[in-house]
C-alpha positions in Angstrom: -13.6 -11.9 15.1 -9.6 -12.3 14.6 -7.7 -14.1 17.3 -5.9 -11.9 20.0 -2.6 -13.5 19.6 -2.2 -12.3 16.0 0.7 -10.0 16.2 1.9 -10.2 12.5 0.0 -6.9 11.4 1.4 -3.7 11.8 -0.3 -0.7 13.2 -2.0 0.6 10.0 -3.8 -3.0 9.8 -4.7 -2.9 13.2 -6.4 0.7 13.5 -8.4 -0.3 10.3 -9.6 -3.5 12.2 -10.2 -1.6 15.5 -12.1 1.0 13.5 -14.5 -1.7 11.7 -15.4 -3.4 15.2 -16.2 -0.1 16.8 -18.7 0.6 13.8 -19.9 -2.4 14.1 -20.7 -2.4 18.3 -21.9 1.0 17.9 -24.6 -0.1 15.2 -25.5 -3.5 16.9 -26.0 -0.8 20.5 -28.2 1.3 18.4 -26.3 4.3 19.5 -25.7 7.8 17.0 -22.3 8.8 16.8 -23.2 11.8 18.5 -24.6 9.9 21.5 -21.5 7.2 21.4 -19.1 10.3 21.3 -20.5 12.3 24.2 -20.6 9.5 26.3 -17.0 8.5 25.6 -16.0 12.2 26.3 -14.8 12.5 22.6 -16.2 15.2 19.7 -18.2 13.4 17.2 -16.2 14.4 14.5 -13.2 12.5 16.0 -15.4 9.6 16.6 -16.3 9.7 12.9 -12.8 9.6 11.9 -12.1 6.8 14.1 -14.6 4.5 12.6 -13.2 5.3 9.3 -9.7 4.5 10.3 -8.4 8.2 9.3 -7.1 8.6 13.0 -6.2 6.9 16.0 -8.0 6.5 19.5 -6.7 6.4 22.9 -7.1 3.4 25.0 -9.5 5.4 27.9 -11.8 6.3 25.0 -12.0 2.6 23.5 -12.7 1.3 27.0 -15.5 4.0 27.5 -16.8 3.4 24.2 -17.0 -0.5 24.8 -18.5 0.1 27.9 -21.4 2.1 26.2 -21.6 -0.8 23.7 -22.4 -3.3 26.2 -19.6 -5.4 24.9 -18.1 -8.4 26.6 -15.0 -9.0 28.7 -13.4 -11.0 25.9 -14.2 -8.4 23.4 -12.9 -5.6 25.5 -10.1 -7.1 26.3 -9.3 -7.7 22.5 -10.1 -4.4 21.3 -8.1 -2.8 23.7 -4.8 -4.7 22.9 -5.3 -3.8 19.5 -5.9 -0.4 20.3 -2.5 -0.3 22.1 -0.9 -2.1 19.5 -2.5 0.3 17.0 -0.8 3.5 18.8 2.4 2.1 18.0 4.5 3.6 15.5 5.8 1.9 12.3 9.3 2.7 10.9 8.2 5.1 8.4 6.5 7.7 11.2 10.1 8.7 11.8 9.7 10.3 8.6 6.5 11.9 9.0 8.1 15.7 8.4 9.7 14.1 4.6 6.7 12.2 3.2 2.8 13.1 2.7 0.5 11.4 5.2 -1.3 9.5 2.4 2.1 7.9 1.4 2.8 6.9 4.9 -0.5 5.5 5.1 0.2 3.4 2.1 3.5 2.1 3.3 1.4 1.2 6.6 -0.6 -1.1 4.3 2.1 -2.1 1.9 4.0 -3.3 5.0 0.9 -5.6 6.2 -0.3 -6.9 3.0 0.2 -10.6 1.8 -0.4 -9.9 -2.1 0.7 -6.6 -3.6 -0.5 -6.0 -7.4 0.9 -3.4 -9.1 0.4 -2.2 -12.8 2.6 0.7 -13.9 2.0 2.6 -17.0 5.3 4.8 -17.3 7.7 4.1 -14.6 9.3 1.3 -12.6 7.4 0.6 -9.1 8.9 2.1 -6.0 9.7 -1.5 -4.5 12.0 -2.1 -7.5 13.7 1.0 -8.0 17.7 1.5 -7.6 18.7 4.4 -5.5 19.6 6.7 -9.0 16.4 5.8 -10.7 14.5 6.8 -7.7 16.7 10.2 -7.4 15.8 11.0 -10.9 12.2 10.3 -10.5 11.6 12.3 -7.3 13.6 15.2 -8.9 11.5 15.4 -12.1 8.2 15.2 -10.3 5.3 16.9 -9.5 6.9 18.5 -6.7 9.8 20.6 -6.3 12.2 18.9 -3.6 15.0 20.2 -2.3 18.0 17.9 -2.2 17.4 17.4 1.3 13.8 16.4 0.8 15.0 14.0 -2.3 17.4 12.5 -0.1 15.0 11.6 2.6 12.4 10.5 0.7 15.0 8.1 -1.5 16.1 6.7 2.0 12.3 5.8 2.6 11.8 4.3 -0.8 14.8 1.9 -0.3 13.6 1.3 3.3 10.3 -0.2 1.6 12.1 -2.6 -0.4 13.4 -4.6 2.6 10.0 -6.4 3.0 11.1 -8.4 -0.5 13.6 -9.9 1.7 12.0 -10.4 4.8 11.3 -13.6 6.6 7.7 -14.9 4.9 7.5 -12.0 2.2 4.5 -10.8 0.6 3.7 -12.1 -3.1 4.5 -9.4 -5.5 2.9 -9.4 -9.1 4.2 -6.2 -11.2 2.7 -5.7 -14.9 4.6 -2.8 -16.6 3.4 -1.2 -19.9 6.6 -1.6 -22.3 6.6 2.6 -21.7 8.0 1.8 -18.5 10.9 -0.1 -19.3 11.7 2.1 -22.6 11.3 5.7 -21.3 14.7 6.9 -20.4 15.4 7.7 -16.7 18.5 10.0 -16.2 21.2 8.4 -18.4 21.4 5.4 -20.0 23.7 3.8 -17.4 21.1 4.6 -14.8 18.3 2.9 -16.8 20.3 -0.1 -17.8 20.9 -0.8 -14.3 17.5 -0.3 -13.3 16.8 -3.0 -15.9 19.1 -5.4 -14.6 17.6 -4.6 -11.1 14.6 -6.1 -12.7 16.0 -9.3 -13.9 17.5 -9.8 -10.5 14.3 -9.2 -8.6 12.4 -11.5 -10.7 14.6 -14.6 -9.5 13.0 -14.4 -6.1 10.4 -17.1 -5.8 7.6 -14.8 -4.5 8.3 -12.0 -6.9 6.3 -12.1 -10.8 7.3 -9.2 -13.5 5.4 -9.2 -16.6 5.7 -6.8 -19.3 2.7 -5.8 -21.8 4.2 -4.8 -25.4 3.4 -2.1 -27.4 1.8 -4.4 -29.8 -0.9 -5.2 -27.6 -2.8 -1.7 -28.2 -5.1 -0.6 -25.8 -5.4 -2.5 -22.7 -7.3 -2.0 -19.3 -4.6 -0.5 -17.7 -4.5 2.5 -20.2 -6.2 4.8 -17.7 -3.4 4.8 -15.2 -1.2 2.9 -12.9 -2.8 1.0 -9.4 -2.1 -1.2 -6.5 -4.2 -3.9 -4.9 -3.1 -4.8 -1.7 -4.6 -8.0 -0.3 -4.4 -9.2 3.2 -4.0 -12.5 4.9 -7.2 -12.3 7.2 -10.5 -12.8 5.4 -11.8 -9.8 7.3 -9.5 -7.5 6.2 -10.9 -5.6 3.0 -8.8 -5.4 0.1 -7.4 -1.7 -0.9 -6.9 -0.2 -4.2 -4.4 2.5 -4.1 -4.3 5.4 -6.9 -2.1 7.9 -7.1 -3.0 11.0 -8.9 -2.1 14.8 -9.5 -4.4 15.9 -7.0 -3.5 13.2 -4.2 -4.1 9.7 -3.6 -6.9 7.6 -3.2 -7.9 4.7 -1.6 -10.7 2.5 -2.9 -12.1 -0.1 -0.4 -15.7 -0.3 -1.8 -16.3 -4.3 -2.7 -17.2 -2.7 -6.4 -14.2 -0.5 -6.8 -11.9 -3.6 -5.6 -13.4 -6.3 -7.6 -13.3 -4.0 -10.8 -9.3 -3.4 -10.1 -9.0 -7.1 -9.3 -10.8 -7.8 -12.8 -8.7 -5.3 -14.6 -5.2 -6.4 -13.3 -6.4 -10.2 -14.1 -6.8 -9.3 -17.4 -3.3 -7.3 -17.7 -1.6 -9.9 -16.7 -3.6 -12.4 -19.2 -2.7 -9.9 -21.9 0.9 -9.6 -20.8 4.3 -11.5 -22.0 5.0 -14.3 -19.8 7.5 -14.0 -16.9 10.1 -15.7 -19.3 9.4 -13.4 -22.3 9.3 -10.5 -20.2 12.9 -11.0 -18.9 13.8 -11.5 -22.5 12.5 -8.3 -23.9 13.8 -6.3 -20.6 17.3 -7.8 -21.3 16.8 -6.9 -24.8 16.5 -2.9 -23.9 18.9 -2.9 -21.3 21.5 -4.2 -23.9 20.8 -1.7 -26.2 21.3 1.1 -23.4 24.5 -0.4 -22.6 
């Protein structure tokens, strides 16, 4: 089990850890979800969602579950502390009315990640977007957003970027299809400024940016963009995030995660090196100026 003094992770990852451990203890105790839920005074459907980390659970229910599972005092203390921390709200919860639940979950995972690997086919990742570029992307997106909604979502996107400059930031590796830097979003001035931002962020020691040129042809990222989120604790399963027109997908099975990691490894091997990528980005920016 993890150490109780580990306080560096946020509520999203803690809820996930709690879910995993509650599921393990229930199975060790030989109880069905129905029996465990009845003993804790919660519904079977709620406990099922708790064990999948879809929702949180109150401390009294956690204590009741642990009592039914025969957990020892040390385990009970650790999991109750984690349950309390998991109930805390991240900064993104204040925007709950402005962003979808799936996006809020993603921000939580992103905030806890030690490594963020992102491949993008057609646009610049949110972590690297300028305000003007972000507004243009949101305005041209699938959802028809009001000006107020665009303001709030842009604010969220810019707030996310603070993790690039925090103490002990995550390692960020971005691979872009050349289409992402060539597709003009908004005016030439906005796009040029966005490309300059890429050049600036690439100077950070924990950020790598590569571009796959058109000359490469087909590549493993052709099906679409994706993000691999990896965590410092070995017990925390990596997550693959894929955004589709039908909604966000989180892939956590070992096979799916391994497939995404393998694809990302191949993509960065096929891409231009960081220096050559910056030369290409600089060239496109000059053509827009």
